C-alpha positions in Angstrom: -0.5 0.4 -0.8 2.8 2.6 0.9 4.2 2.2 -2.5 1.0 2.9 -4.6 0.2 5.9 -6.0 -3.6 5.3 -5.0 -3.8 5.1 -1.8 -3.0 7.7 0.6 -3.0 7.4 4.2 -1.2 8.9 7.7 -0.1 7.9 10.4 -2.7 9.9 12.3 -5.2 7.8 9.9 -4.4 4.4 10.7 -3.5 5.4 14.9 -7.3 6.4 14.5 -8.3 3.2 13.2 -6.4 1.4 15.3 -7.7 2.6 18.3 -11.0 2.0 16.7 -10.1 -1.7 16.4 -9.3 -2.1 19.4 -12.3 -0.8 21.1 -13.7 -4.0 19.3 -11.2 -6.3 20.9 -9.9 -6.8 17.3 -6.7 -5.4 18.4 -4.6 -5.1 21.2 -2.2 -2.4 21.6 1.9 -3.2 23.1 2.5 0.1 23.0 4.6 2.4 21.1 2.5 2.6 18.1 2.9 -1.6 17.8 -0.6 -3.4 17.9 -1.0 -7.3 17.6 -4.0 -8.6 15.5 -6.4 -10.9 18.4 -8.1 -14.2 18.1 -11.8 -12.4 17.0 -9.5 -10.1 14.8 -8.3 -12.9 13.0 -12.0 -14.5 13.1 -12.9 -11.2 11.6 -10.1 -11.8 8.9 -11.4 -14.7 7.9 -15.1 -14.2 7.8 -16.0 -16.1 10.8 -17.3 -13.1 12.5 -19.9 -10.8 12.0 -18.6 -7.1 13.0 -21.9 -6.1 13.4 -22.3 -8.0 16.5 -19.6 -6.5 18.2 -19.8 -4.3 21.3 -17.2 -1.3 22.2 -15.0 -2.1 25.2 
């Protein structure tokens, strides 16, 4: 994505999106801008979890 002329993003945008995913339990914040995907996040990416069923923590 970073090499594509079609995709524009900023670190602030990515950080904001990751924080949102943390509130829904799809990512966990490890510190210093590092995130890890949770088992629920893996399920979502695999199509086994409907995000509409998630509640913000």
